[in-house]
MARLO-377857 format. One record per residue (C-alpha): z, y negated, x. Coordinates in nm, 2 decimals, decimal comma, always signed. Example, Ala and Ser with C-alpha at 12.3 -4.5 7.8 and 13.67 -1.06 7.14 Angstrom:
2
     zz     yy     xx
  +0,78  +0,45  +1,23
  +0,71  +0,11  +1,37
END
This chain:
122
     zz     yy     xx
 +16,70  -6,67 +11,02
 +16,73  -6,28 +11,14
 +17,05  -6,19 +10,89
 +16,90  -6,39 +10,58
 +16,82  -6,26 +10,28
 +16,43  -6,31 +10,33
 +16,40  -6,15 +10,64
 +16,61  -5,84 +10,49
 +16,36  -5,84 +10,21
 +16,06  -5,85 +10,46
 +16,24  -5,58 +10,68
 +16,24  -5,34 +10,37
 +15,85  -5,45 +10,26
 +15,75  -5,34 +10,58
 +15,94  -5,05 +10,62
 +15,83  -4,98 +10,27
 +15,44  -5,02 +10,39
 +15,48  -4,82 +10,67
 +15,61  -4,52 +10,48
 +15,31  -4,55 +10,21
 +15,10  -4,46 +10,51
 +15,33  -4,22 +10,72
 +15,23  -3,84 +10,70
 +14,93  -3,98 +10,50
 +14,54  -3,98 +10,63
 +14,35  -4,22 +10,48
 +13,98  -4,25 +10,55
 +13,94  -4,59 +10,39
 +13,56  -4,57 +10,55
 +13,49  -4,31 +10,29
 +13,63  -4,51  +9,99
 +13,45  -4,76  +9,79
 +13,59  -5,13  +9,79
 +13,77  -5,09  +9,46
 +13,90  -4,72  +9,59
 +14,07  -4,91  +9,91
 +14,18  -5,23  +9,69
 +14,37  -4,98  +9,42
 +14,52  -4,80  +9,74
 +14,62  -5,14  +9,87
 +14,77  -5,29  +9,58
 +14,98  -4,99  +9,49
 +15,20  -5,09  +9,78
 +15,47  -5,31  +9,67
 +15,41  -5,66  +9,81
 +15,04  -5,62  +9,87
 +14,81  -5,81  +9,65
 +14,44  -5,79  +9,57
 +14,40  -6,13  +9,78
 +14,56  -5,91 +10,08
 +14,36  -5,62 +10,02
 +14,00  -5,82  +9,98
 +14,09  -5,97 +10,34
 +14,17  -5,61 +10,45
 +13,81  -5,53 +10,36
 +13,64  -5,84 +10,51
 +13,82  -5,86 +10,84
 +13,93  -5,49 +10,92
 +13,67  -5,27 +10,72
 +13,39  -5,51 +10,78
 +13,27  -5,50 +10,43
 +12,99  -5,73 +10,37
 +12,99  -5,78 +10,00
 +13,31  -5,92  +9,93
 +13,44  -6,20  +9,80
 +13,81  -6,34  +9,69
 +13,74  -6,52  +9,33
 +14,10  -6,68  +9,35
 +14,08  -6,79  +9,70
 +14,19  -7,17  +9,67
 +13,98  -7,25 +10,00
 +13,67  -7,09  +9,85
 +13,68  -7,26  +9,54
 +13,76  -7,61  +9,71
 +13,48  -7,55  +9,94
 +13,22  -7,44  +9,67
 +13,30  -7,73  +9,47
 +13,24  -7,95  +9,77
 +12,91  -7,81  +9,87
 +12,80  -7,76  +9,50
 +12,93  -8,10  +9,38
 +13,11  -7,90  +9,10
 +13,40  -8,08  +8,92
 +13,53  -7,73  +8,84
 +13,47  -7,36  +8,94
 +13,54  -7,11  +8,70
 +13,48  -6,71  +8,64
 +13,12  -6,79  +8,55
 +13,03  -7,00  +8,81
 +13,17  -6,76  +9,09
 +12,99  -6,46  +8,95
 +12,68  -6,66  +8,92
 +12,70  -6,76  +9,29
 +12,82  -6,45  +9,42
 +12,54  -6,25  +9,24
 +12,26  -6,46  +9,44
 +12,45  -6,41  +9,76
 +12,50  -6,06  +9,73
 +12,51  -5,81  +9,93
 +12,64  -6,08 +10,19
 +12,94  -6,22  +9,98
 +13,18  -6,17 +10,29
 +12,95  -6,37 +10,52
 +12,94  -6,65 +10,22
 +13,36  -6,64 +10,24
 +13,28  -6,70 +10,62
 +13,06  -7,00 +10,60
 +13,24  -7,17 +10,31
 +13,60  -7,13 +10,49
 +13,42  -7,25 +10,80
 +13,31  -7,55 +10,60
 +13,61  -7,66 +10,42
 +13,83  -7,61 +10,73
 +13,60  -7,85 +10,94
 +13,52  -8,08 +10,66
 +13,16  -7,99 +10,69
 +13,00  -8,03 +10,35
 +12,61  -7,96 +10,23
 +12,49  -8,30 +10,16
 +12,13  -8,24 +10,05
 +12,10  -8,16  +9,72
 +11,78  -8,22  +9,61
END
């Protein structure tokens, strides 16, 4: 696999990402969530989901939710007994969970990973 086209492309992407930060001082701690996302998605191969994960797991931002994360959507469906989850439902829930959306993500991921779902819907 070392010489494969995919590995070559991945090495080029990694080099490009590295050069994006080389000789630059970026103080993510002083940036808003949106500014960090914009900064990261400007790097080829980095999307919004990756930037959101960076905010949660590297910068420990507490109010981040990744609305297109399939595991989160599936966990919401199971825990809230919903047939479908769209933008409106996610906005309603994340508004309730704010300013702790990152914690909600962790709990929802844990729930779906371990197949433990809230059952008491009285």
